[in-house]
C-alpha positions, 0 to 999 in steps of 0.5 A, a space after each residue: 169305270 165304263 157304265 155302258 153295260 149298266 146304263 143298257 141294263 137300266 134302260 131294259 129294266 125301265 121298259 117293264 116299269 111305268 110310274 117308277 124309273 131307275 136312274 144312275 147317279 154317279 156310281 150308285 142307283 136311285 129310283 125316281 117317281 112322283 111320290 106322296 108328299 111327306 108330313 108337313 109338305 102339304 097335299 098331293 105328290 112330289 117328283 123326287 129321287 130316292 137313293 138306294 145305296 146300291 152300286 151301279 153294276 148289272 147285279 145292282 140293277 136287278 136289285 133296283 128293279 125289284 125295289 122299283 117294282 115294289 114301289 110301283 105296286 105300293 103307289 098304284 095301290 095307294 099304299 106308299 107311306 113314309 111312316 117307316 122312317 125312310 130318309 129321302 137323303 140317305 135311303 136308310 131305314 131307322 128300323 132294323 125290321 123294316 130294313 131287313 124286310 126291304 133287303 129280303 124283298 130285293 134279295 129274293 129277286 136275285 137268288 134261288 128260292 131255296 137259297 133264300 129260305 136256307 140262308 136269309 129268311 130266318 135271320 132277317 125275320 129275327 130283326 127287331 123293330 129297333 133302330 138299325 145300328 152296329 151295336 144292335 146287330 153285334 148283340 143279335 149275332 152273339 145271342 143267336 148261335 154259339 161261336 164257330 157254328 154254321 148259324 153264327 157264320 151265316 148270320 154274319 154273312 146276312 147281317 153284314 150284307 144287310 148293313 151294306 144294303 142299308 148304307 151302314 158299315 158293319 164289320 162282323 169279321 171278329 164274330 164269324 168264327 172258324 166253322 168247318 163242315 164236320 168231316 165224314 168218318 169212314 166207319 159211318 159209311 156203308 160199304 159197297 157190299 152193304 149197299 148191295 145187300 140193303 138194296 136187295 132187302 127192300 121190298 117196296 119197288 119205289 123205295 128200292 129205286 130211290 135207294 139205288 139212285 142215291 147210291 149210284 149217283 151220290 145225290 142229295 136225297 131230294 134230288 132223286 125227285 129233281 132229275 130233268 130226264 130219266 132217259 139219261 139213266 139208260 144212255 151210253 154213259 148213264 149221265 143224268 142232269 139235276 134241275 136248276 131248283 136243287 140246292 146248288 143249281 143244275 148239274 150233270 152227274 155220272 154213275 159210280 159204279 156204272 154196273 149199279 145202273 143195271 144191277 139196281 134196274 134204275 132205268 125202270 123208274 118207279 117213284 114211291 107213292 108220296 106227294 112231290 108237287 108243292 114240297 120244297 127240297 127240305 120237305 122231300 128230304 124229310 119224307 125220304 128219311 121218314 120212310 126209310 129210317 124211322 124206327 117203326 119202318 126202319 128199312 136201312 141201317 144208315 141215313 140216306 145222306 150216307 149214300 152220298 158220302 159213300 159215293 164221294 169216297 168211292 169216287 176217290 178210290 176209283 181215281 176221279 179227281 177232286 175237282 171233277 167229283 166236287 162238280 158232280 156232287 154240286 159243291 166246292 172243292 174246299 167243301 169236298 176236301 174238308 168233308 171227305 179227305 179224312 175218310 178218303 185217305 183212310 180207305 185209299 190206304 186200305 185199297 192200296 194195301 189190298 191191291 198190293 197184297 193181291 199182287 204179292 199173292 199172285 207172284 
């Protein structure tokens, strides 16, 4: 294996470090510094390596840098302690809670904050202050979520990654289950005619604009507040770009149908009067649901997400390939197929039947 790129990445990472350095030892990464001596070793510090059990590759260097920066901060603030049970020889913490905290600190430096919050934060916080063993993890997985659920599948992903990070081989393949997204039913999705009537019925300019954007672009609810530049709405194609801090990162989206850009007056951007700054994606989505769907102020007869489902089905009827529609929606082709194909197939058949009868009547 060629380690030239890895060594170059290590050299670059070490430029931002002072007291702690990252080093490659064969195929794994370590940190080296003058650490306080352990109990029984006397006073003062001692130069030593701490293996990280991280594979020496470019992504591993990013994780190692996060670990090195945390160690450097602890040393500078005189907060470094061996009391958590870290074994210098293996780099494995005896405590599941401590191992989870360290893994979490490093993971946060390599993925988007919203992804960490959605997938990692809660499972890692649930780890008890008990020895990290496969038996403990398996028991925890079985107690937290039912079989074949998204929570069970996510726990298995997080805890298996934790085991790998901590040098403990954990195989949770038999517990992962067969979770699949719940397919969308066509009778739970508003028709284009319904959407146009509902848009007309909305009185608030801000919520009318939000509703029109969700319907025309198939956005996740929070993404209506995560648009890079609203000028794209009035461009030739109407293409808009979603910011990188959305659920699945940045992407470009085109309007379907294009006529709604003009019919819904989307170029006249009017944001509803709610606080946007400081709220994460989930909180923004909840605010949209509260203002459009709560019983006291119920303004639409479906969930905001139903507009995204309607857009996906519409894209298929209009002939947009699955691979393109999935990219515009910001998810995988597999998710697109599992979620929408039952509804799409039914409506496609109805659309073909309608066109065939229209053609027959004209003969």
